C-alpha positions in Angstrom: 120.0 104.8 107.2 123.1 107.0 107.5 126.6 105.7 108.0 129.5 107.5 109.6 132.7 107.7 107.6 135.5 105.3 108.6 133.0 102.6 109.7 132.7 99.1 108.1 129.1 99.9 107.0 130.2 103.0 105.2 133.0 101.0 103.4 130.5 98.3 102.4 128.1 100.9 101.0 130.9 102.5 99.1 131.9 99.2 97.6 128.3 98.6 96.5 128.2 102.0 94.9 131.3 101.1 92.8 129.8 97.8 91.7 126.6 99.6 90.7 128.5 102.4 88.9 130.4 99.8 86.9 127.4 97.6 86.1 124.5 100.0 85.6 124.3 102.4 82.7 123.6 105.9 84.1 123.6 109.5 82.8 126.3 111.8 84.2 123.6 113.6 86.3 122.4 110.3 87.8 125.9 109.2 88.6 126.7 112.6 90.2 123.6 112.5 92.4 124.1 108.9 93.4 127.7 109.6 94.3 126.8 112.6 96.5 124.1 110.5 98.2 126.6 107.7 99.1 129.4 110.1 100.0 127.1 111.8 102.5 126.8 108.4 104.2 123.3 107.5 103.0 122.5 103.9 102.3 122.4 103.2 98.5 119.3 101.1 99.1 117.3 104.1 100.4 116.1 107.4 98.9 115.1 110.9 100.2 111.7 110.8 98.5 110.2 107.9 100.6 109.6 105.7 97.6 109.2 102.0 98.4 109.0 98.8 96.4 105.6 97.0 96.3 106.8 94.6 99.1 107.3 97.7 101.4 111.1 97.7 101.2 112.9 101.0 100.5 113.6 101.6 96.8 117.2 102.1 95.9 118.4 105.7 95.2 118.9 105.3 91.5 115.5 103.8 90.8 113.8 106.4 92.9 115.8 109.2 91.2 114.6 108.0 87.8 111.0 107.9 88.9 111.3 111.3 90.5 113.1 113.1 87.7 112.3 111.0 84.7 114.4 108.3 83.2 116.8 108.5 80.3 115.8 106.1 77.5 117.5 102.7 77.4 117.1 99.0 78.0 117.7 99.5 81.7 114.4 101.4 82.1 112.2 98.3 82.3 111.4 99.1 85.9 109.6 102.3 84.7 106.2 100.6 84.4 106.4 98.6 87.6 104.1 99.9 90.4 105.7 101.4 93.4 104.7 102.9 96.8 105.2 106.3 98.3 104.9 107.2 102.0 102.5 110.1 102.5 102.9 112.8 105.2 101.1 110.6 107.7 103.5 107.7 107.2 101.0 105.6 105.2 102.2 103.7 102.1 100.1 104.4 99.0 100.3 103.8 95.3 100.7 107.2 93.6 98.2 108.2 90.8 
């Protein structure tokens, strides 16, 4: 979902970004990409790569970014071995190889 600036939804998403930025260890690159994603009005709980949690809900941007580009090493990487889903070009959710 994309939010227009100066809307309550955009402001809530922006507040969630700040909470995540304060609480979750990230590399400078991860923080920069997440900031751009949120500033562009995108929901922090979505991603451009169509990655989904096993329950079918969209994966948040940071988690998807770490899967897509590889994670830095740290205690916050426990998600790395959890299965996830991707949407193929036909809109079908599948577990990647």
